[in-house]
C-alpha positions as a Python dict, from the first residue, in 0.01 Angstrom:
ca = {
    (1, 'X'): (0, 0, 0),
    (2, 'X'): (179, -122, -303),
    (3, 'X'): (185, -43, -659),
    (4, 'X'): (-70, -158, -904),
    (5, 'X'): (139, -320, -1136),
    (6, 'X'): (359, -535, -828),
    (7, 'X'): (15, -629, -677),
    (8, 'X'): (-152, -776, -1025),
    (9, 'X'): (206, -948, -1071),
    (10, 'X'): (144, -1105, -721),
    (11, 'X'): (-181, -1211, -796),
    (12, 'X'): (-78, -1351, -1132),
    (13, 'X'): (199, -1508, -944),
    (14, 'X'): (3, -1671, -718),
    (15, 'X'): (-279, -1775, -953),
    (16, 'X'): (-9, -1975, -1124),
    (17, 'X'): (127, -2156, -789),
    (18, 'X'): (-204, -2299, -782),
    (19, 'X'): (-313, -2455, -1098),
    (20, 'X'): (-550, -2678, -997),
    (21, 'X'): (-435, -3013, -1216),
    (22, 'X'): (-666, -3149, -1547),
    (23, 'X'): (-964, -3323, -1639),
    (24, 'X'): (-1048, -3521, -1945),
    (25, 'X'): (-1347, -3353, -2151),
    (26, 'X'): (-1548, -3416, -2406),
    (27, 'X'): (-1473, -3190, -2687),
    (28, 'X'): (-1820, -3026, -2697),
    (29, 'X'): (-1726, -2947, -2361),
    (30, 'X'): (-1463, -2775, -2431),
    (31, 'X'): (-1566, -2435, -2577),
    (32, 'X'): (-1323, -2177, -2305),
    (33, 'X'): (-1136, -2447, -2171),
    (34, 'X'): (-771, -2403, -2142),
    (35, 'X'): (-569, -2694, -2299),
    (36, 'X'): (-351, -2847, -2028),
    (37, 'X'): (-157, -3063, -2258),
    (38, 'X'): (-62, -2972, -2655),
    (39, 'X'): (-313, -3131, -2932),
    (40, 'X'): (-137, -3238, -3235),
    (41, 'X'): (-242, -3396, -3530),
    (42, 'X'): (-231, -3754, -3563),
    (43, 'X'): (-189, -3763, -3947),
    (44, 'X'): (-147, -3521, -4201),
    (45, 'X'): (-448, -3271, -4293),
    (46, 'X'): (-521, -3231, -4533),
    (47, 'X'): (-503, -3672, -4547),
    (48, 'X'): (-460, -3643, -4910),
    (49, 'X'): (-433, -3382, -5200),
    (50, 'X'): (-758, -3281, -5282),
    (51, 'X'): (-924, -3003, -5517),
    (52, 'X'): (-997, -2621, -5418),
    (53, 'X'): (-1233, -2602, -5710),
    (54, 'X'): (-1498, -2764, -5962),
    (55, 'X'): (-1367, -2844, -6252),
    (56, 'X'): (-1114, -3079, -6436),
    (57, 'X'): (-832, -3304, -6325),
    (58, 'X'): (-528, -3273, -6554),
    (59, 'X'): (-148, -3338, -6604),
    (60, 'X'): (55, -3035, -6728),
    (61, 'X'): (210, -3218, -6935),
    (62, 'X'): (-56, -3319, -7134),
    (63, 'X'): (-19, -2942, -7281),
    (64, 'X'): (238, -2950, -7545),
    (65, 'X'): (280, -2685, -7801),
    (66, 'X'): (53, -2384, -7830),
    (67, 'X'): (-380, -2393, -7745),
    (68, 'X'): (-616, -2408, -7709),
    (69, 'X'): (-614, -2770, -7644),
    (70, 'X'): (-885, -3049, -7616),
    (71, 'X'): (-880, -3356, -7416),
    (72, 'X'): (-1094, -3638, -7367),
    (73, 'X'): (-1322, -3649, -7023),
    (74, 'X'): (-1242, -4000, -6870),
    (75, 'X'): (-1330, -4100, -6490),
    (76, 'X'): (-1489, -3881, -6183),
    (77, 'X'): (-1375, -3760, -5866),
    (78, 'X'): (-1595, -3724, -5594),
    (79, 'X'): (-1561, -3633, -5197),
    (80, 'X'): (-1583, -3943, -4967),
    (81, 'X'): (-1433, -4195, -5241),
    (82, 'X'): (-991, -4223, -5365),
    (83, 'X'): (-1057, -4193, -5746),
    (84, 'X'): (-882, -4407, -5994),
    (85, 'X'): (-574, -4285, -6183),
    (86, 'X'): (-574, -4019, -6432),
    (87, 'X'): (-545, -4160, -6796),
    (88, 'X'): (-234, -4062, -6964),
    (89, 'X'): (-386, -3759, -7213),
    (90, 'X'): (-694, -3705, -7070),
    (91, 'X'): (-871, -3524, -6808),
    (92, 'X'): (-1114, -3606, -6550),
    (93, 'X'): (-1409, -3425, -6366),
    (94, 'X'): (-1353, -3324, -6015),
    (95, 'X'): (-1558, -3175, -5753),
    (96, 'X'): (-1428, -2943, -5453),
    (97, 'X'): (-1286, -3150, -5193),
    (98, 'X'): (-1197, -3428, -5375),
    (99, 'X'): (-873, -3628, -5385),
    (100, 'X'): (-687, -3585, -5651),
    (101, 'X'): (-641, -3896, -5916),
    (102, 'X'): (-272, -4004, -5929),
    (103, 'X'): (-132, -3854, -6245),
    (104, 'X'): (-297, -3539, -6216),
    (105, 'X'): (-99, -3236, -6095),
    (106, 'X'): (-346, -2929, -6159),
    (107, 'X'): (-694, -2836, -6213),
    (108, 'X'): (-859, -2602, -6407),
    (109, 'X'): (-1209, -2467, -6283),
    (110, 'X'): (-1499, -2557, -6479),
    (111, 'X'): (-1572, -2181, -6557),
    (112, 'X'): (-1263, -2181, -6812),
    (113, 'X'): (-1356, -2546, -6982),
    (114, 'X'): (-1587, -2574, -7278),
    (115, 'X'): (-1718, -2892, -7279),
    (116, 'X'): (-1898, -3063, -7576),
    (117, 'X'): (-2002, -3435, -7536),
    (118, 'X'): (-1660, -3581, -7359),
    (119, 'X'): (-1427, -3378, -7497),
    (120, 'X'): (-1328, -3063, -7282),
    (121, 'X'): (-1141, -2748, -7468),
    (122, 'X'): (-889, -2521, -7238),
    (123, 'X'): (-799, -2203, -7387),
    (124, 'X'): (-503, -2171, -7154),
    (125, 'X'): (-201, -2395, -7024),
    (126, 'X'): (-286, -2432, -6615),
    (127, 'X'): (3, -2401, -6379),
    (128, 'X'): (155, -2683, -6185),
    (129, 'X'): (-77, -2710, -5909),
    (130, 'X'): (-319, -2500, -5962),
    (131, 'X'): (-565, -2537, -5746),
    (132, 'X'): (-481, -2819, -5554),
    (133, 'X'): (-448, -2834, -5169),
    (134, 'X'): (-140, -3043, -5074),
    (135, 'X'): (-122, -3339, -4816),
    (136, 'X'): (-18, -3186, -4499),
    (137, 'X'): (-10, -2821, -4637),
    (138, 'X'): (-257, -2749, -4320),
    (139, 'X'): (-63, -2943, -4052),
    (140, 'X'): (199, -3250, -4092),
    (141, 'X'): (141, -3529, -3892),
    (142, 'X'): (255, -3501, -3551),
    (143, 'X'): (284, -3122, -3493),
    (144, 'X'): (126, -2937, -3227),
    (145, 'X'): (-206, -2779, -3341),
    (146, 'X'): (-316, -2639, -3029),
    (147, 'X'): (-27, -2542, -2744),
    (148, 'X'): (-69, -2588, -2405),
    (149, 'X'): (-239, -2277, -2224),
    (150, 'X'): (-462, -2214, -2488),
    (151, 'X'): (-793, -2081, -2393),
    (152, 'X'): (-1058, -2255, -2669),
    (153, 'X'): (-1256, -2067, -2880),
    (154, 'X'): (-1528, -2229, -3135),
    (155, 'X'): (-1230, -2212, -3392),
    (156, 'X'): (-1002, -2422, -3178),
    (157, 'X'): (-1271, -2686, -3094),
    (158, 'X'): (-1324, -2731, -3456),
    (159, 'X'): (-947, -2789, -3529),
    (160, 'X'): (-944, -3037, -3264),
    (161, 'X'): (-1211, -3216, -3432),
    (162, 'X'): (-1048, -3188, -3758),
    (163, 'X'): (-764, -3347, -3595),
    (164, 'X'): (-1003, -3668, -3484),
    (165, 'X'): (-968, -3570, -3081),
    (166, 'X'): (-1295, -3677, -2929),
    (167, 'X'): (-1167, -3570, -2615),
    (168, 'X'): (-923, -3352, -2470),
    (169, 'X'): (-752, -3273, -2140),
    (170, 'X'): (-811, -2932, -2006),
    (171, 'X'): (-762, -2740, -1677),
    (172, 'X'): (-985, -2808, -1411),
    (173, 'X'): (-1210, -2523, -1334),
    (174, 'X'): (-1171, -2315, -1013),
    (175, 'X'): (-1444, -2327, -738),
    (176, 'X'): (-1502, -1989, -645),
    (177, 'X'): (-1677, -1862, -362),
    (178, 'X'): (-1848, -1471, -321),
    (179, 'X'): (-1933, -1353, 22),
    (180, 'X'): (-2092, -1060, 42),
    (181, 'X'): (-2066, -802, 355),
    (182, 'X'): (-2288, -551, 526),
    (183, 'X'): (-2595, -456, 765),
    (184, 'X'): (-2738, -246, 474),
    (185, 'X'): (-2750, -536, 182),
    (186, 'X'): (-3062, -730, 119),
    (187, 'X'): (-3097, -968, -170),
    (188, 'X'): (-3277, -784, -519),
    (189, 'X'): (-3616, -763, -508),
    (190, 'X'): (-3685, -798, -154),
    (191, 'X'): (-3855, -584, 96),
    (192, 'X'): (-3580, -449, 357),
    (193, 'X'): (-3558, -195, 607),
    (194, 'X'): (-3505, 218, 549),
    (195, 'X'): (-3155, 227, 437),
    (196, 'X'): (-3127, -78, 276),
    (197, 'X'): (-2997, -114, -62),
    (198, 'X'): (-3015, -402, -317),
    (199, 'X'): (-2671, -627, -324),
    (200, 'X'): (-2561, -635, -701),
    (201, 'X'): (-2198, -746, -623),
    (202, 'X'): (-2280, -1100, -608),
    (203, 'X'): (-2464, -1144, -927),
    (204, 'X'): (-2187, -952, -1117),
    (205, 'X'): (-1896, -1130, -985),
    (206, 'X'): (-2038, -1488, -1031),
    (207, 'X'): (-2096, -1388, -1375),
    (208, 'X'): (-1714, -1219, -1407),
    (209, 'X'): (-1606, -1569, -1236),
    (210, 'X'): (-1792, -1786, -1447),
    (211, 'X'): (-1690, -1581, -1795),
    (212, 'X'): (-1339, -1677, -1646),
    (213, 'X'): (-1382, -2020, -1656),
    (214, 'X'): (-1444, -2117, -1323),
    (215, 'X'): (-1725, -2268, -1124),
    (216, 'X'): (-1938, -1992, -894),
    (217, 'X'): (-2133, -1983, -643),
    (218, 'X'): (-2311, -1693, -386),
    (219, 'X'): (-2257, -1747, -17),
    (220, 'X'): (-2570, -1586, 186),
    (221, 'X'): (-2511, -1193, 296),
    (222, 'X'): (-2306, -1159, 649),
    (223, 'X'): (-2393, -865, 852),
    (224, 'X'): (-2100, -636, 1036),
    (225, 'X'): (-2067, -850, 1294),
    (226, 'X'): (-1690, -1000, 1418),
    (227, 'X'): (-1818, -1350, 1518),
    (228, 'X'): (-2065, -1421, 1225),
    (229, 'X'): (-1815, -1268, 967),
    (230, 'X'): (-1514, -1526, 1123),
    (231, 'X'): (-1793, -1808, 1068),
    (232, 'X'): (-1904, -1694, 730),
    (233, 'X'): (-1579, -1675, 619),
    (234, 'X'): (-1471, -2021, 719),
    (235, 'X'): (-1776, -2181, 569),
    (236, 'X'): (-1725, -2015, 283),
    (237, 'X'): (-1355, -2179, 254),
    (238, 'X'): (-1470, -2525, 266),
    (239, 'X'): (-1478, -2657, -58),
    (240, 'X'): (-1332, -2317, -256),
    (241, 'X'): (-1021, -2271, -446),
    (242, 'X'): (-1094, -1905, -427),
    (243, 'X'): (-1278, -1717, -186),
    (244, 'X'): (-1383, -1351, -290),
    (245, 'X'): (-1485, -1111, -39),
    (246, 'X'): (-1679, -807, -92),
    (247, 'X'): (-1696, -462, 158),
    (248, 'X'): (-1542, -469, 507),
    (249, 'X'): (-1179, -468, 420),
    (250, 'X'): (-1144, -87, 498),
    (251, 'X'): (-1050, 51, 836),
    (252, 'X'): (-1398, 124, 937),
    (253, 'X'): (-1564, 67, 1286),
    (254, 'X'): (-1780, -203, 1151),
    (255, 'X'): (-1519, -328, 874),
    (256, 'X'): (-1423, -666, 1006),
    (257, 'X'): (-1311, -889, 713),
    (258, 'X'): (-954, -856, 741),
    (259, 'X'): (-945, -913, 1126),
    (260, 'X'): (-1161, -1228, 1060),
    (261, 'X'): (-951, -1353, 791),
    (262, 'X'): (-636, -1332, 1028),
    (263, 'X'): (-811, -1505, 1313),
    (264, 'X'): (-902, -1797, 1145),
    (265, 'X'): (-563, -1831, 969),
    (266, 'X'): (-556, -1662, 626),
    (267, 'X'): (-201, -1589, 581),
    (268, 'X'): (-189, -1185, 400),
    (269, 'X'): (17, -1142, 82),
    (270, 'X'): (-128, -753, 92),
    (271, 'X'): (-325, -552, 179),
    (272, 'X'): (-387, -195, -8),
    (273, 'X'): (-319, -132, -345),
    (274, 'X'): (-219, 227, -460),
    (275, 'X'): (-519, 227, -732),
    (276, 'X'): (-857, 414, -782),
    (277, 'X'): (-1131, 267, -760),
    (278, 'X'): (-1035, -16, -524),
    (279, 'X'): (-745, 103, -264),
    (280, 'X'): (-868, -118, 23),
    (281, 'X'): (-796, -478, -134),
    (282, 'X'): (-674, -783, 44),
    (283, 'X'): (-463, -1128, -120),
    (284, 'X'): (-409, -1395, 124),
    (285, 'X'): (-350, -1767, 141),
    (286, 'X'): (-504, -2037, 380),
    (287, 'X'): (-372, -2367, 281),
    (288, 'X'): (-450, -2433, -84),
    (289, 'X'): (-735, -2143, -85),
    (290, 'X'): (-672, -1788, -218),
    (291, 'X'): (-846, -1515, -72),
    (292, 'X'): (-902, -1181, -260),
    (293, 'X'): (-1081, -951, -38),
    (294, 'X'): (-1242, -635, -255),
    (295, 'X'): (-1429, -328, -151),
    (296, 'X'): (-1753, -285, -165),
    (297, 'X'): (-1879, -40, -384),
    (298, 'X'): (-2007, -194, -694),
    (299, 'X'): (-1785, -2, -944),
    (300, 'X'): (-1494, -40, -729),
    (301, 'X'): (-1544, -443, -695),
    (302, 'X'): (-1617, -520, -1060),
    (303, 'X'): (-1327, -306, -1150),
    (304, 'X'): (-1105, -461, -912),
    (305, 'X'): (-1235, -831, -975),
    (306, 'X'): (-1171, -742, -1344),
    (307, 'X'): (-780, -614, -1298),
    (308, 'X'): (-725, -900, -1022),
    (309, 'X'): (-971, -1173, -994),
    (310, 'X'): (-1066, -1278, -1349),
    (311, 'X'): (-687, -1274, -1412),
    (312, 'X'): (-611, -1486, -1123),
    (313, 'X'): (-856, -1770, -1209),
    (314, 'X'): (-738, -1744, -1593),
    (315, 'X'): (-371, -1789, -1424),
    (316, 'X'): (-480, -2092, -1214),
    (317, 'X'): (-626, -2257, -1553),
    (318, 'X'): (-274, -2257, -1687),
    (319, 'X'): (-426, -1957, -1968),
    (320, 'X'): (-68, -1880, -2110),
    (321, 'X'): (-268, -1497, -2154),
    (322, 'X'): (-444, -1442, -1817),
    (323, 'X'): (-457, -1096, -1930),
    (324, 'X'): (-573, -930, -2260),
    (325, 'X'): (-335, -729, -2439),
    (326, 'X'): (-345, -311, -2380),
    (327, 'X'): (-480, -97, -2668),
    (328, 'X'): (-359, 245, -2725),
    (329, 'X'): (-667, 508, -2773),
    (330, 'X'): (-591, 901, -2779),
    (331, 'X'): (-785, 1060, -2480),
    (332, 'X'): (-1119, 1244, -2612),
    (333, 'X'): (-1121, 1544, -2348),
    (334, 'X'): (-884, 1659, -2104),
    (335, 'X'): (-824, 1538, -1788),
    (336, 'X'): (-694, 1691, -1488),
    (337, 'X'): (-682, 1538, -1097),
    (338, 'X'): (-551, 1728, -791),
    (339, 'X'): (-415, 1406, -611),
    (340, 'X'): (-167, 1226, -825),
    (341, 'X'): (7, 899, -660),
    (342, 'X'): (-239, 676, -731),
    (343, 'X'): (-297, 446, -1095),
    (344, 'X'): (-654, 546, -1179),
    (345, 'X'): (-889, 316, -1413),
    (346, 'X'): (-1169, 572, -1530),
    (347, 'X'): (-1453, 416, -1682),
    (348, 'X'): (-1505, 504, -2048),
    (349, 'X'): (-1627, 475, -2408),
    (350, 'X'): (-1370, 384, -2690),
    (351, 'X'): (-1498, 509, -3049),
    (352, 'X'): (-1351, 543, -3405),
    (353, 'X'): (-1317, 893, -3534),
    (354, 'X'): (-1291, 1034, -3878),
    (355, 'X'): (-919, 1034, -3860),
    (356, 'X'): (-955, 638, -3821),
    (357, 'X'): (-814, 680, -3482),
    (358, 'X'): (-930, 546, -3155),
    (359, 'X'): (-1015, 769, -2938),
    (360, 'X'): (-1161, 702, -2530),
    (361, 'X'): (-1371, 937, -2338),
    (362, 'X'): (-1422, 901, -1978),
    (363, 'X'): (-1813, 865, -1872),
    (364, 'X'): (-1918, 1168, -1672),
    (365, 'X'): (-1980, 1006, -1330),
    (366, 'X'): (-1690, 804, -1219),
    (367, 'X'): (-1833, 746, -882),
    (368, 'X'): (-1767, 403, -674),
    (369, 'X'): (-2078, 331, -626),
    (370, 'X'): (-2246, 450, -938),
    (371, 'X'): (-2304, 65, -1130),
    (372, 'X'): (-2437, 290, -1436),
    (373, 'X'): (-2180, 427, -1535),
    (374, 'X'): (-2016, 62, -1488),
    (375, 'X'): (-2291, -32, -1764),
    (376, 'X'): (-2243, 261, -1988),
    (377, 'X'): (-1878, 207, -2014),
    (378, 'X'): (-1711, -17, -2256),
    (379, 'X'): (-1380, 4, -2119),
    (380, 'X'): (-1107, 109, -1847),
    (381, 'X'): (-881, 386, -1945),
    (382, 'X'): (-548, 427, -1718),
    (383, 'X'): (-407, 731, -1552),
    (384, 'X'): (-60, 651, -1421),
    (385, 'X'): (-19, 729, -1070),
    (386, 'X'): (225, 1044, -1138),
    (387, 'X'): (15, 1195, -1387),
    (388, 'X'): (-164, 1512, -1278),
    (389, 'X'): (-354, 1610, -1616),
    (390, 'X'): (-405, 1377, -1994),
    (391, 'X'): (-433, 1641, -2263),
    (392, 'X'): (-712, 1584, -2505),
    (393, 'X'): (-555, 1383, -2775),
    (394, 'X'): (-273, 1194, -2563),
    (395, 'X'): (-219, 847, -2609),
    (396, 'X'): (-361, 635, -2320),
    (397, 'X'): (-331, 301, -2241),
    (398, 'X'): (-687, 125, -2263),
    (399, 'X'): (-802, -252, -2127),
    (400, 'X'): (-1147, -354, -2294),
    (401, 'X'): (-1413, -454, -2052),
    (402, 'X'): (-1529, -751, -2286),
    (403, 'X'): (-1159, -870, -2285),
    (404, 'X'): (-1179, -821, -1919),
    (405, 'X'): (-1461, -1062, -1879),
    (406, 'X'): (-1690, -744, -1725),
}
């Protein structure tokens, strides 16, 4: 049994070694994808000096002596066209986003101007560069606009479009197959025998894998039979970059996944992690395919996939930040445990206190099979392996479930 941090580090390392290559994708299909090649700006942004206001383009040198100053208005600068040069000693009408006329070095907003016919009166001398957005002040030609390893948000896609890129080179999406095992399982909405339960891990893990940027498919449920388990795993590995098995990884008489993996040639990296929930976890590899074996209890499966599976999938796409940043929050209740030794992840809720601090309170029901508690929670609160108790108000490490993709 290895420590949680070591296990997570080994999972991420394996994911980084298995980066899947890249493909070119039309820009409108890249949101959520990971950039595989730096996106650069082919020209200065903006490409010309332009006005940030509706108003009047002027040359500061026209404002000699004491004000107020009255200048003839000659010419107009509108968006979508390059204007004529500013006539010396005159002001030119200009609109937001329009290019500055040559010879103008400031803009006076229209609210500060009194217009009478074709003459404009100014009550204050403008500062050089006032309300002017300079060429290249956003991005200079050739600089990196979006760095390799960035997972694209809508704002990134907008920036790439602004840089005139119609196609981007992004990491290929991993193909994930999810295989649940257990005689007790049946598909949701179907009639089963007494003692059967509706299988929920497949739909949950598929959604989590897709949120991590993967393609995901759910294989048919396989019962607790060694030969059938071997056949199902071999079939699921075909065409998969990652196989996620659920259940059957412990040491019970009907837990066949680990020996089945070994029998078909999967080399195990580790088995068992000192964490709660989710001690029986398997990481292995066969050829280029990675195998992640998770416990079968729904909360355990979702927590372990959030902490291991999703980060590994992000790493396989070259994501520069496969793990979200942890946060700090004060514990809302005292928490004690009789058996330290494993890193514990409590399903919890984070709130903002009247003091402005973030507070995290564990959900009352921490049972591994409680999907209701998982749905109620919005965070995982980490309890260090060596801790026997946490006092109310003590700072704790927190991961938000939304950021973990759960």
